[in-house]
Structure formats: C-alpha cells, structure tokens
DRENMI-879611 format. One record per atom (N, C-alpha, C, CB): atom name; x, y, z. Coordinates in steps of 0.2 Angstrom, whole numbers, plus 5000, padded with zeros to 4 digits. Glycine has a CB too. Layout:
BEGIN
> CA|X|Y|Z
...
END
This chain:
BEGIN
> N|5375|5037|6074
> CA|5374|5043|6071
> C|5380|5045|6067
> CB|5374|5049|6077
> N|5384|5040|6065
> CA|5390|5041|6062
> C|5390|5045|6055
> CB|5394|5035|6060
> N|5384|5043|6051
> CA|5384|5046|6044
> C|5377|5050|6044
> CB|5384|5040|6039
> N|5375|5053|6049
> CA|5369|5057|6049
> C|5369|5063|6044
> CB|5367|5060|6056
> N|5375|5066|6044
> CA|5376|5072|6039
> C|5376|5069|6032
> CB|5383|5075|6040
> N|5379|5063|6031
> CA|5378|5061|6024
> C|5371|5059|6022
> CB|5382|5054|6023
> N|5367|5056|6026
> CA|5360|5055|6025
> C|5356|5061|6024
> CB|5357|5051|6031
> N|5358|5067|6028
> CA|5355|5073|6027
> C|5356|5076|6020
> CB|5357|5078|6032
> N|5362|5075|6017
> CA|5364|5078|6011
> C|5360|5074|6005
> CB|5371|5078|6010
> N|5360|5067|6006
> CA|5356|5063|6001
> C|5349|5066|6001
> CB|5356|5056|6003
> N|5346|5067|6007
> CA|5339|5069|6007
> C|5338|5076|6004
> CB|5336|5069|6014
> N|5343|5080|6005
> CA|5343|5087|6003
> C|5343|5087|5995
> CB|5348|5091|6006
> N|5347|5083|5992
> CA|5348|5082|5985
> C|5342|5081|5981
> CB|5353|5077|5983
> N|5337|5078|5985
> CA|5330|5077|5982
> C|5327|5083|5980
> CB|5326|5073|5986
> N|5329|5089|5983
> CA|5325|5095|5982
> C|5329|5100|5977
> CB|5325|5099|5989
> N|5334|5097|5974
> CA|5338|5102|5970
> C|5338|5099|5963
> CB|5346|5102|5972
> N|5336|5103|5958
> CA|5336|5101|5951
> C|5343|5101|5948
> CB|5331|5106|5947
> N|5344|5096|5943
> CA|5350|5096|5939
> C|5356|5093|5943
> CB|5352|5102|5937
> N|5355|5090|5949
> CA|5361|5088|5953
> C|5359|5081|5956
> CB|5362|5093|5959
> N|5364|5077|5957
> CA|5363|5071|5960
> C|5368|5069|5966
> CB|5363|5065|5955
> N|5367|5065|5970
> CA|5371|5063|5975
> C|5371|5055|5976
> CB|5369|5066|5982
> N|5377|5052|5976
> CA|5378|5045|5977
> C|5381|5044|5983
> CB|5382|5042|5971
> N|5379|5038|5987
> CA|5382|5036|5993
> C|5384|5029|5992
> CB|5377|5037|5999
> N|5390|5027|5992
> CA|5392|5020|5991
> C|5396|5017|5997
> CB|5397|5020|5985
> N|5395|5011|5998
> CA|5399|5007|6003
> C|5404|5003|5999
> CB|5394|5002|6007
> N|5410|5005|6000
> CA|5416|5002|5996
> C|5419|4996|6001
> CB|5421|5007|5994
> N|5418|4990|5999
> CA|5421|4984|6003
> C|5428|4982|6001
> CB|5416|4979|6003
> N|5432|4986|5999
> CA|5438|4984|5996
> C|5443|4981|6001
> CB|5442|4990|5993
> N|5442|4982|6007
> CA|5447|4979|6012
> C|5445|4971|6012
> CB|5446|4982|6019
> N|5438|4970|6012
> CA|5436|4963|6012
> C|5438|4959|6006
> CB|5428|4963|6013
> N|5439|4963|6000
> CA|5441|4959|5994
> C|5449|4959|5994
> CB|5438|4963|5988
> N|5452|4964|5996
> CA|5459|4965|5995
> C|5462|4968|6002
> CB|5461|4969|5989
> N|5462|4964|6007
> CA|5465|4967|6014
> C|5472|4969|6014
> CB|5463|4962|6019
> N|5476|4965|6010
> CA|5483|4967|6010
> C|5485|4974|6007
> CB|5487|4962|6005
> N|5481|4977|6003
> CA|5482|4983|6000
> C|5477|4989|6002
> CB|5482|4983|5993
> N|5472|4987|6007
> CA|5467|4992|6009
> C|5465|4991|6016
> CB|5460|4991|6005
> N|5467|4996|6020
> CA|5466|4995|6028
> C|5459|4994|6030
> CB|5470|5000|6031
> N|5454|4997|6026
> CA|5447|4997|6029
> C|5442|4997|6023
> CB|5446|5002|6034
> N|5436|4995|6025
> CA|5430|4997|6020
> C|5428|5004|6022
> CB|5425|4992|6021
> N|5425|5007|6018
> CA|5423|5014|6019
> C|5417|5016|6015
> CB|5429|5019|6018
> N|5414|5022|6017
> CA|5408|5025|6013
> C|5411|5030|6009
> CB|5403|5028|6018
> N|5409|5031|6003
> CA|5411|5036|5998
> C|5405|5040|5996
> CB|5414|5033|5992
> N|5406|5047|5996
> CA|5400|5051|5994
> C|5402|5055|5988
> CB|5399|5056|6000
> N|5398|5055|5983
> CA|5399|5058|5976
> C|5394|5063|5975
> CB|5400|5053|5971
> N|5395|5069|5974
> CA|5391|5074|5971
> C|5392|5076|5964
> CB|5391|5081|5976
> N|5387|5076|5960
> CA|5388|5077|5953
> C|5383|5082|5950
> CB|5387|5071|5949
> N|5385|5087|5947
> CA|5381|5092|5943
> C|5382|5092|5936
> CB|5382|5100|5946
> N|5377|5090|5932
> CA|5378|5089|5924
> C|5373|5094|5921
> CB|5377|5082|5922
> N|5376|5098|5916
> CA|5371|5102|5912
> C|5373|5102|5905
> CB|5372|5109|5915
> N|5368|5100|5901
> CA|5369|5099|5894
> C|5366|5105|5890
> CB|5366|5092|5891
> N|5370|5109|5886
> CA|5367|5115|5883
> C|5368|5113|5875
> CB|5371|5121|5885
> N|5371|5118|5872
> CA|5372|5117|5864
> C|5366|5117|5860
> CB|5376|5111|5863
> N|5363|5123|5860
> CA|5357|5124|5856
> C|5359|5125|5848
> CB|5353|5130|5858
> N|5365|5126|5847
> CA|5367|5127|5840
> C|5365|5134|5837
> CB|5365|5121|5836
> N|5362|5138|5841
> CA|5360|5144|5838
> C|5364|5150|5839
> CB|5353|5146|5841
> N|5369|5150|5843
> CA|5374|5155|5844
> C|5381|5154|5841
> CB|5374|5157|5851
> N|5385|5159|5841
> CA|5392|5158|5838
> C|5396|5154|5843
> CB|5395|5165|5837
> N|5395|5155|5849
> CA|5399|5151|5854
> C|5393|5146|5857
> CB|5402|5155|5860
> N|5395|5140|5856
> CA|5390|5135|5858
> C|5393|5130|5863
> CB|5388|5130|5851
> N|5391|5132|5870
> CA|5393|5128|5875
> C|5390|5121|5875
> CB|5392|5132|5882
> N|5394|5116|5876
> CA|5391|5109|5877
> C|5390|5107|5884
> CB|5396|5104|5873
> N|5392|5101|5885
> CA|5391|5098|5892
> C|5396|5101|5897
> CB|5392|5090|5892
> N|5393|5103|5903
> CA|5397|5105|5909
> C|5396|5100|5914
> CB|5395|5112|5911
> N|5402|5098|5917
> CA|5401|5093|5922
> C|5406|5095|5928
> CB|5404|5086|5920
> N|5403|5095|5934
> CA|5406|5096|5941
> C|5405|5089|5945
> CB|5404|5102|5944
> N|5411|5086|5947
> CA|5411|5080|5951
> C|5415|5081|5957
> CB|5413|5074|5947
> N|5412|5080|5963
> CA|5416|5080|5969
> C|5415|5073|5973
> CB|5413|5086|5974
> N|5420|5071|5975
> CA|5420|5064|5979
> C|5424|5064|5985
> CB|5423|5059|5974
> N|5421|5062|5990
> CA|5424|5061|5997
> C|5424|5054|5999
> CB|5421|5066|6002
> N|5430|5051|6001
> CA|5430|5045|6004
> C|5431|5045|6011
> CB|5436|5040|6000
> N|5426|5042|6015
> CA|5427|5042|6022
> C|5431|5036|6025
> CB|5420|5042|6025
> N|5437|5037|6023
> CA|5442|5031|6024
> C|5447|5033|6030
> CB|5446|5029|6018
> N|5446|5039|6033
> CA|5450|5041|6038
> C|5449|5038|6045
> CB|5450|5048|6039
> N|5452|5041|6050
> CA|5451|5038|6057
> C|5444|5040|6059
> CB|5456|5042|6062
> N|5441|5035|6062
> CA|5434|5036|6064
> C|5429|5038|6059
> CB|5433|5040|6070
> N|5430|5035|6053
> CA|5426|5037|6047
> C|5426|5044|6045
> CB|5419|5034|6048
> N|5431|5048|6046
> CA|5432|5054|6044
> C|5434|5054|6037
> CB|5437|5058|6048
> N|5434|5060|6033
> CA|5436|5060|6026
> C|5443|5059|6025
> CB|5434|5067|6023
> N|5445|5054|6022
> CA|5452|5052|6020
> C|5455|5054|6014
> CB|5453|5045|6021
> N|5450|5055|6009
> CA|5452|5058|6002
> C|5447|5062|5999
> CB|5454|5052|5998
> N|5449|5067|5996
> CA|5444|5072|5992
> C|5446|5072|5985
> CB|5443|5079|5996
> N|5442|5073|5980
> CA|5444|5073|5973
> C|5438|5077|5970
> CB|5444|5066|5970
> N|5441|5082|5965
> CA|5437|5086|5961
> C|5438|5086|5954
> CB|5437|5093|5964
> N|5433|5085|5950
> CA|5434|5086|5942
> C|5429|5091|5940
> CB|5433|5079|5939
> N|5431|5095|5935
> CA|5427|5100|5932
> C|5429|5100|5924
> CB|5427|5107|5935
> N|5423|5100|5920
> CA|5425|5100|5913
> C|5419|5104|5909
> CB|5425|5092|5910
> N|5421|5107|5904
> CA|5417|5111|5900
> C|5418|5109|5892
> CB|5418|5118|5901
> N|5413|5108|5888
> CA|5414|5108|5881
> C|5411|5114|5878
> CB|5410|5101|5879
> N|5414|5116|5872
> CA|5412|5121|5868
> C|5414|5120|5861
> CB|5415|5128|5871
> N|5410|5123|5856
> CA|5412|5123|5849
> C|5410|5130|5846
> CB|5408|5117|5846
> N|5413|5131|5840
> CA|5412|5138|5836
> C|5410|5136|5829
> CB|5418|5142|5837
> N|5408|5130|5828
> CA|5406|5128|5821
> C|5400|5123|5821
> CB|5413|5124|5818
> N|5398|5121|5815
> CA|5392|5117|5814
> C|5393|5110|5816
> CB|5389|5118|5807
> N|5398|5107|5814
> CA|5399|5099|5816
> C|5400|5098|5823
> CB|5406|5097|5813
> N|5396|5093|5826
> CA|5396|5092|5833
> C|5402|5089|5836
> CB|5390|5088|5835
> N|5408|5092|5835
> CA|5414|5090|5838
> C|5416|5096|5842
> CB|5420|5089|5832
> N|5417|5095|5848
> CA|5418|5100|5854
> C|5426|5100|5856
> CB|5414|5098|5859
> N|5428|5106|5858
> CA|5434|5107|5862
> C|5432|5105|5869
> CB|5436|5115|5862
> N|5436|5101|5872
> CA|5435|5098|5879
> C|5440|5101|5883
> CB|5435|5091|5879
> N|5438|5104|5889
> CA|5443|5107|5894
> C|5441|5104|5900
> CB|5442|5115|5894
> N|5447|5102|5904
> CA|5446|5098|5910
> C|5451|5100|5915
> CB|5446|5090|5909
> N|5449|5100|5922
> CA|5454|5100|5927
> C|5452|5095|5933
> CB|5453|5108|5930
> N|5457|5092|5936
> CA|5455|5088|5941
> C|5461|5088|5946
> CB|5454|5080|5939
> N|5459|5087|5953
> CA|5464|5087|5958
> C|5461|5085|5965
> CB|5467|5094|5959
> N|5465|5085|5970
> CA|5463|5083|5976
> C|5468|5081|5981
> CB|5458|5077|5976
> N|5467|5078|5987
> CA|5472|5076|5992
> C|5469|5070|5996
> CB|5473|5082|5997
> N|5474|5067|5999
> CA|5473|5061|6003
> C|5476|5062|6010
> CB|5474|5055|6000
> N|5473|5059|6015
> CA|5476|5059|6022
> C|5477|5052|6024
> CB|5471|5062|6027
> N|5483|5050|6026
> CA|5485|5044|6028
> C|5487|5043|6035
> CB|5491|5041|6024
> N|5488|5037|6038
> CA|5490|5036|6045
> C|5496|5031|6044
> CB|5485|5033|6049
> N|5502|5033|6046
> CA|5504|5040|6049
> C|5503|5045|6044
> CB|5511|5039|6052
> N|5502|5051|6047
> CA|5500|5057|6043
> C|5506|5060|6038
> CB|5498|5063|6047
> N|5512|5058|6040
> CA|5518|5060|6036
> C|5518|5057|6029
> CB|5524|5059|6039
> N|5513|5052|6028
> CA|5513|5049|6021
> C|5507|5052|6017
> CB|5513|5042|6021
> N|5504|5057|6020
> CA|5498|5060|6016
> C|5500|5063|6010
> CB|5495|5066|6021
> N|5496|5064|6005
> CA|5498|5066|5998
> C|5493|5070|5995
> CB|5499|5059|5994
> N|5495|5073|5989
> CA|5491|5077|5985
> C|5489|5073|5979
> CB|5494|5084|5983
> N|5483|5073|5976
> CA|5482|5071|5970
> C|5483|5077|5965
> CB|5474|5069|5969
> N|5489|5076|5961
> CA|5492|5082|5958
> C|5487|5085|5953
> CB|5498|5079|5954
> N|5487|5092|5952
> CA|5483|5095|5948
> C|5484|5093|5941
> CB|5485|5103|5948
> N|5479|5091|5937
> CA|5479|5089|5930
> C|5475|5093|5926
> CB|5477|5081|5930
> N|5478|5095|5920
> CA|5474|5099|5916
> C|5474|5096|5909
> CB|5478|5106|5915
> N|5468|5096|5906
> CA|5467|5093|5899
> C|5464|5097|5894
> CB|5463|5086|5900
> N|5466|5097|5888
> CA|5462|5100|5883
> C|5463|5095|5877
> CB|5466|5107|5881
> N|5457|5095|5873
> CA|5457|5091|5867
> C|5450|5091|5864
> CB|5458|5084|5869
> N|5448|5086|5861
> CA|5442|5086|5857
> C|5437|5080|5859
> CB|5443|5085|5849
> N|5431|5081|5859
> CA|5426|5076|5861
> C|5420|5076|5855
> CB|5422|5078|5868
> N|5418|5070|5855
> CA|5413|5069|5849
> C|5407|5064|5852
> CB|5416|5065|5843
> N|5401|5067|5853
> CA|5395|5063|5856
> C|5392|5059|5850
> CB|5390|5068|5859
> N|5390|5053|5851
> CA|5387|5049|5846
> C|5382|5044|5849
> CB|5392|5046|5842
> N|5378|5041|5845
> CA|5373|5036|5848
> C|5373|5030|5844
> CB|5366|5039|5847
> N|5373|5024|5847
> CA|5373|5018|5844
> C|5367|5014|5847
> CB|5379|5014|5845
> N|5362|5013|5843
> CA|5356|5010|5845
> C|5352|5015|5850
> CB|5357|5003|5848
> N|5351|5012|5856
> CA|5348|5016|5861
> C|5353|5018|5866
> CB|5343|5012|5865
> N|5360|5017|5865
> CA|5365|5020|5869
> C|5368|5026|5867
> CB|5370|5014|5869
> N|5370|5030|5872
> CA|5373|5037|5871
> C|5380|5037|5873
> CB|5369|5043|5875
> N|5384|5039|5869
> CA|5392|5039|5870
> C|5395|5046|5869
> CB|5395|5034|5866
> N|5401|5047|5872
> CA|5405|5053|5870
> C|5412|5050|5871
> CB|5404|5058|5876
> N|5416|5052|5865
> CA|5422|5050|5864
> C|5427|5056|5865
> CB|5424|5046|5857
> N|5432|5055|5870
> CA|5436|5061|5872
> C|5443|5060|5871
> CB|5434|5064|5879
> N|5447|5063|5867
> CA|5454|5062|5866
> C|5457|5069|5868
> CB|5456|5060|5859
> N|5461|5069|5874
> CA|5464|5075|5876
> C|5472|5075|5877
> CB|5461|5077|5883
> N|5475|5081|5877
> CA|5482|5081|5879
> C|5481|5083|5886
> CB|5486|5087|5875
> N|5485|5079|5890
> CA|5485|5080|5898
> C|5492|5082|5901
> CB|5483|5073|5901
> N|5491|5087|5905
> CA|5497|5089|5909
> C|5496|5088|5916
> CB|5498|5097|5907
> N|5501|5084|5919
> CA|5501|5083|5926
> C|5506|5087|5930
> CB|5501|5075|5928
> N|5505|5091|5935
> CA|5510|5095|5938
> C|5514|5092|5943
> CB|5506|5101|5941
> N|5517|5086|5941
> CA|5522|5083|5946
> C|5528|5088|5946
> CB|5524|5076|5943
> N|5533|5087|5950
> CA|5539|5091|5950
> C|5543|5090|5944
> CB|5544|5089|5956
> N|5542|5084|5941
> CA|5544|5083|5934
> C|5538|5082|5930
> CB|5549|5077|5933
> N|5535|5087|5927
> CA|5528|5087|5924
> C|5528|5081|5918
> CB|5527|5094|5920
> N|5522|5079|5918
> CA|5521|5073|5913
> C|5516|5076|5908
> CB|5517|5067|5916
> N|5518|5075|5901
> CA|5514|5077|5895
> C|5512|5071|5892
> CB|5519|5082|5891
> N|5506|5070|5891
> CA|5503|5064|5888
> C|5497|5065|5884
> CB|5502|5059|5894
> N|5495|5060|5881
> CA|5488|5059|5878
> C|5484|5055|5882
> CB|5488|5057|5870
> N|5477|5056|5883
> CA|5473|5053|5887
> C|5466|5052|5884
> CB|5472|5056|5894
> N|5463|5046|5884
> CA|5457|5045|5880
> C|5452|5042|5885
> CB|5458|5039|5875
> N|5445|5045|5885
> CA|5440|5043|5889
> C|5434|5041|5885
> CB|5438|5048|5894
> N|5430|5036|5886
> CA|5424|5035|5883
> C|5418|5035|5888
> CB|5424|5028|5879
> N|5414|5039|5888
> CA|5408|5040|5892
> C|5402|5036|5889
> CB|5406|5047|5894
> N|5398|5033|5893
> CA|5392|5029|5890
> C|5386|5029|5895
> CB|5394|5022|5888
> N|5380|5029|5891
> CA|5374|5029|5895
> C|5369|5025|5891
> CB|5372|5036|5897
> N|5365|5021|5894
> CA|5359|5017|5891
> C|5354|5016|5896
> CB|5362|5011|5887
> N|5348|5018|5895
> CA|5342|5016|5899
> C|5339|5009|5896
> CB|5337|5021|5899
> N|5337|5005|5901
> CA|5335|4998|5899
> C|5328|4998|5902
> CB|5339|4993|5902
> N|5323|4994|5899
> CA|5317|4992|5902
> C|5313|4999|5903
> CB|5317|4988|5908
> N|5312|5003|5898
> CA|5309|5009|5899
> C|5312|5014|5905
> CB|5301|5008|5901
> N|5319|5013|5905
> CA|5323|5017|5910
> C|5322|5015|5917
> CB|5322|5025|5909
> N|5319|5009|5918
> CA|5319|5007|5925
> C|5326|5005|5927
> CB|5314|5001|5925
> N|5330|5003|5923
> CA|5337|5002|5924
> C|5342|5006|5920
> CB|5339|4994|5923
> N|5347|5009|5923
> CA|5352|5013|5919
> C|5359|5010|5920
> CB|5352|5020|5922
> N|5362|5009|5914
> CA|5369|5007|5914
> C|5373|5013|5911
> CB|5370|5001|5909
> N|5378|5015|5915
> CA|5382|5021|5913
> C|5389|5021|5916
> CB|5378|5028|5916
> N|5393|5026|5914
> CA|5400|5026|5917
> C|5405|5028|5912
> CB|5402|5019|5919
> N|5411|5026|5913
> CA|5417|5029|5909
> C|5423|5024|5909
> CB|5419|5036|5910
> N|5426|5024|5904
> CA|5433|5020|5903
> C|5438|5025|5901
> CB|5432|5014|5899
> N|5444|5025|5905
> CA|5449|5030|5903
> C|5456|5026|5903
> CB|5449|5036|5908
> N|5460|5028|5898
> CA|5467|5025|5898
> C|5472|5030|5894
> CB|5467|5019|5894
> N|5478|5030|5896
> CA|5483|5034|5893
> C|5490|5032|5896
> CB|5482|5041|5895
> N|5494|5037|5897
> CA|5501|5036|5899
> C|5503|5041|5904
> CB|5506|5035|5894
> N|5508|5040|5908
> CA|5511|5046|5912
> C|5518|5044|5914
> CB|5507|5047|5918
> N|5522|5049|5916
> CA|5529|5048|5917
> C|5530|5043|5923
> CB|5533|5054|5919
> N|5535|5039|5923
> CA|5536|5035|5929
> C|5540|5039|5934
> CB|5540|5029|5927
> N|5544|5043|5932
> CA|5548|5048|5936
> C|5544|5054|5937
> CB|5555|5049|5933
> N|5542|5055|5944
> CA|5538|5061|5945
> C|5543|5067|5948
> CB|5533|5060|5951
> N|5549|5066|5948
> CA|5554|5071|5951
> C|5554|5071|5958
> CB|5551|5078|5948
> N|5552|5066|5962
> CA|5553|5065|5969
> C|5558|5060|5971
> CB|5546|5064|5972
> N|5559|5059|5977
> CA|5564|5054|5979
> C|5562|5047|5978
> CB|5566|5055|5986
> N|5555|5046|5978
> CA|5552|5039|5978
> C|5553|5036|5971
> CB|5545|5039|5980
> N|5553|5041|5966
> CA|5553|5039|5959
> C|5559|5041|5955
> CB|5546|5041|5955
> N|5564|5043|5958
> CA|5570|5046|5955
> C|5574|5041|5951
> CB|5575|5049|5960
> N|5573|5035|5952
> CA|5577|5030|5948
> C|5573|5027|5942
> CB|5579|5024|5953
> N|5567|5029|5942
> CA|5563|5026|5936
> C|5563|5030|5930
> CB|5555|5026|5939
> N|5562|5027|5924
> CA|5562|5030|5918
> C|5556|5028|5913
> CB|5569|5029|5914
> N|5555|5033|5908
> CA|5550|5031|5903
> C|5543|5032|5906
> CB|5551|5024|5901
> N|5538|5029|5902
> CA|5531|5030|5903
> C|5528|5023|5906
> CB|5527|5032|5897
> N|5522|5024|5909
> CA|5519|5018|5911
> C|5511|5019|5909
> CB|5519|5017|5919
> N|5508|5014|5907
> CA|5501|5014|5905
> C|5497|5014|5911
> CB|5500|5007|5900
> N|5491|5018|5911
> CA|5487|5018|5916
> C|5480|5017|5913
> CB|5487|5025|5920
> N|5475|5015|5918
> CA|5468|5013|5916
> C|5464|5014|5922
> CB|5468|5006|5913
> N|5458|5017|5920
> CA|5453|5018|5926
> C|5446|5018|5923
> CB|5454|5025|5929
> N|5442|5014|5926
> CA|5435|5014|5924
> C|5430|5014|5930
> CB|5434|5008|5919
> N|5424|5016|5929
> CA|5419|5015|5934
> C|5412|5014|5931
> CB|5419|5022|5939
> N|5411|5008|5928
> CA|5404|5007|5926
> C|5399|5006|5932
> CB|5404|5000|5922
> N|5393|5009|5930
> CA|5388|5009|5936
> C|5381|5006|5933
> CB|5387|5016|5938
> N|5378|5002|5937
> CA|5371|4999|5936
> C|5366|5002|5941
> CB|5372|4992|5935
> N|5361|5005|5939
> CA|5356|5008|5944
> C|5349|5005|5942
> CB|5356|5015|5944
> N|5345|5003|5948
> CA|5338|5002|5947
> C|5334|5008|5951
> CB|5337|4995|5951
> N|5330|5011|5946
> CA|5326|5016|5949
> C|5320|5014|5953
> CB|5324|5021|5943
> N|5320|5016|5959
> CA|5315|5014|5964
> C|5309|5019|5962
> CB|5317|5015|5971
> N|5310|5025|5961
> CA|5306|5030|5958
> C|5310|5036|5954
> CB|5302|5034|5964
> N|5307|5041|5953
> CA|5310|5047|5949
> C|5316|5050|5952
> CB|5305|5052|5947
> N|5316|5049|5959
> CA|5321|5053|5963
> C|5327|5048|5966
> CB|5318|5057|5968
> N|5325|5042|5967
> CA|5329|5037|5971
> C|5331|5031|5967
> CB|5326|5036|5978
> N|5337|5029|5968
> CA|5339|5023|5964
> C|5344|5019|5969
> CB|5342|5024|5957
> N|5344|5013|5968
> CA|5349|5008|5971
> C|5353|5005|5966
> CB|5346|5003|5976
> N|5360|5003|5967
> CA|5364|5000|5962
> C|5371|4999|5965
> CB|5364|5004|5956
> N|5375|4998|5960
> CA|5382|4997|5961
> C|5387|5000|5956
> CB|5383|4989|5960
> N|5393|5001|5959
> CA|5398|5004|5954
> C|5404|5000|5955
> CB|5400|5012|5956
> N|5408|4998|5949
> CA|5414|4994|5949
> C|5420|4999|5948
> CB|5413|4988|5944
> N|5424|5000|5953
> CA|5430|5004|5952
> C|5436|4999|5950
> CB|5432|5007|5959
> N|5438|5001|5944
> CA|5444|4997|5941
> C|5450|5001|5940
> CB|5441|4994|5934
> N|5456|4999|5942
> CA|5462|5003|5942
> C|5467|4998|5939
> CB|5464|5005|5949
> N|5472|5002|5935
> CA|5478|4999|5933
> C|5483|5004|5933
> CB|5478|4995|5926
> N|5488|5003|5938
> CA|5494|5008|5939
> C|5491|5015|5941
> CB|5497|5009|5932
> N|5485|5015|5945
> CA|5482|5021|5948
> C|5484|5021|5955
> CB|5475|5021|5947
> N|5482|5016|5959
> CA|5483|5015|5966
> C|5490|5012|5968
> CB|5478|5011|5969
> N|5493|5008|5963
> CA|5499|5004|5964
> C|5503|5004|5958
> CB|5497|4997|5967
> N|5510|5004|5959
> CA|5514|5004|5953
> C|5515|4997|5950
> CB|5521|5006|5955
> N|5512|4992|5954
> CA|5512|4985|5952
> C|5508|4984|5946
> CB|5510|4980|5958
> N|5511|4979|5942
> CA|5507|4977|5935
> C|5501|4972|5937
> CB|5512|4974|5930
> N|5496|4975|5940
> CA|5490|4971|5941
> C|5484|4976|5941
> CB|5491|4967|5948
> N|5478|4973|5939
> CA|5472|4976|5939
> C|5469|4975|5946
> CB|5467|4973|5934
> N|5466|4981|5949
> CA|5462|4981|5955
> C|5455|4982|5954
> CB|5465|4986|5960
> N|5451|4978|5956
> CA|5443|4979|5955
> C|5440|4979|5961
> CB|5441|4973|5950
> N|5436|4984|5963
> CA|5432|4985|5969
> C|5425|4987|5968
> CB|5436|4990|5974
> N|5420|4983|5969
> CA|5413|4984|5968
> C|5411|4988|5974
> CB|5409|4978|5966
> N|5405|4991|5973
> CA|5402|4995|5979
> C|5394|4993|5979
> CB|5403|5002|5978
> N|5391|4995|5984
> CA|5384|4995|5985
> C|5382|5002|5986
> CB|5381|4990|5990
> N|5377|5005|5982
> CA|5376|5012|5983
> C|5368|5014|5982
> CB|5379|5016|5978
> N|5367|5020|5984
> CA|5360|5023|5983
> C|5362|5030|5979
> CB|5356|5024|5989
> N|5357|5032|5975
> CA|5358|5038|5972
> C|5351|5042|5972
> CB|5359|5037|5964
> N|5352|5049|5974
> CA|5347|5053|5974
> C|5347|5059|5969
> CB|5346|5056|5981
> N|5342|5060|5965
> CA|5342|5065|5960
> C|5335|5067|5958
> CB|5346|5062|5953
> N|5335|5073|5955
> CA|5328|5076|5953
> C|5329|5078|5946
> CB|5327|5082|5958
END
C-alpha cells in the first residue's frame, strides 16, 4: 500500500482536461550507487495551456505549471519538491514572445541538518516557437536571477521540442537547457570559489500511447554541475507511466 495515494492521483488525472500526471521509477542508485543512496519513485504533475489567438492587443501565449515530488525520503516519503511556472505574452504581430519564469523548491536529507532549499530563480527573456518538418520547437533565451546569498546574474537558454511518430502512437518530447551561474553562493561551503561554472540539464522523454489517456515510456535525466560540482555528466533513465486527457 506504499504508493496507493500516487496511484489514486494517476487515476484521478484521467478525469481532468488539460492536465497530465507522470509516475516514474528512477533507478539512479542501481546506476550510480556512490552518489545516490536509493532508487525512488518520482511524481510529476503538469498543466499546459496554449493560447495566443492573435486577435487582442495583449496576446498571452503558452502557460506551464510543473510540480515534481521525488519520494526519496525515509520509508519512501517525499524527499524533494520542485515547482516551475512560466507564462508567455506578446503585444505585437511577430510570433516572438516575452517569456516569464519562476522556479524553486526544497529537499530533505538524512541527517536532516543537511536539508536544503532549491533557491528561488526568476527568469525573463524572449521565446520563439517554430516548426521543422513534423517537429515542434520553442527556443527560449532568458536573463536568470538566482537568489543565493550572493545572487547570480546569468543568461540561460532552453530548447523545448515535441514530435509525434507513427500517427502519434509514439511521442518524443522534452527540453535541453544550459547556461552559467556563480561558483560562490555567499555561504561557507563556496566562500573560496570564484568565477562562473557551466551548467546543463535535459530531460528527453519517449512515450508509447496505449490509448488516448494512458502511455508508458521513459525519461532520461541528464545533469552537469547540477547535482554535483564535479566536472562530469550524470545520466539517470527512468521507467514511467503517464495519464492525460
């Protein structure tokens, strides 16, 4: 009965329009046991709404709300929570949007004194949606502010992509992001560091649609200078199911 509530929310998501829920089994401990104490289940809720009729002065574009909880804590309790919200808008005819984003969260560790915040991050910039063949893309270049004790001011780039294959029986989607941030965060652990470091994150996904509401698939979590300050890429695949309407 460990994950009965998770299963309930997956089934409930089948009844709600415009929303989706993903349930992933992340086996990163099996792949990289030295840096990951356990495998865990991850739950991701996503609400995506695309507007932009082009008929009004204020033309709101894509709105995204993403919530993720990793059940990496003691007895499979929630060990990390993350939230991202973004809104696009334009006041002109060309399909170039102002992009506004916020993200943040927290994590619980054992021993608890090493628990942490995922710092509030604010982004503003421009996005440009485009199509290549049967693939849909959105290119986003933002100014990013991270609220460390010593704030970090940087540029950050993200490419979102989506393509349906074999009459949308299979879907390939995800995003790739990269940029820089301060090595020195203004705390005792980073006080001796200087300059910027390059960071990279990606989560390409591949889904097989069982029917209109339910899919099974995988997500590949790629990190560089996100989970560790070491100069190495960390890659952790998952097995997942997705419910949407």
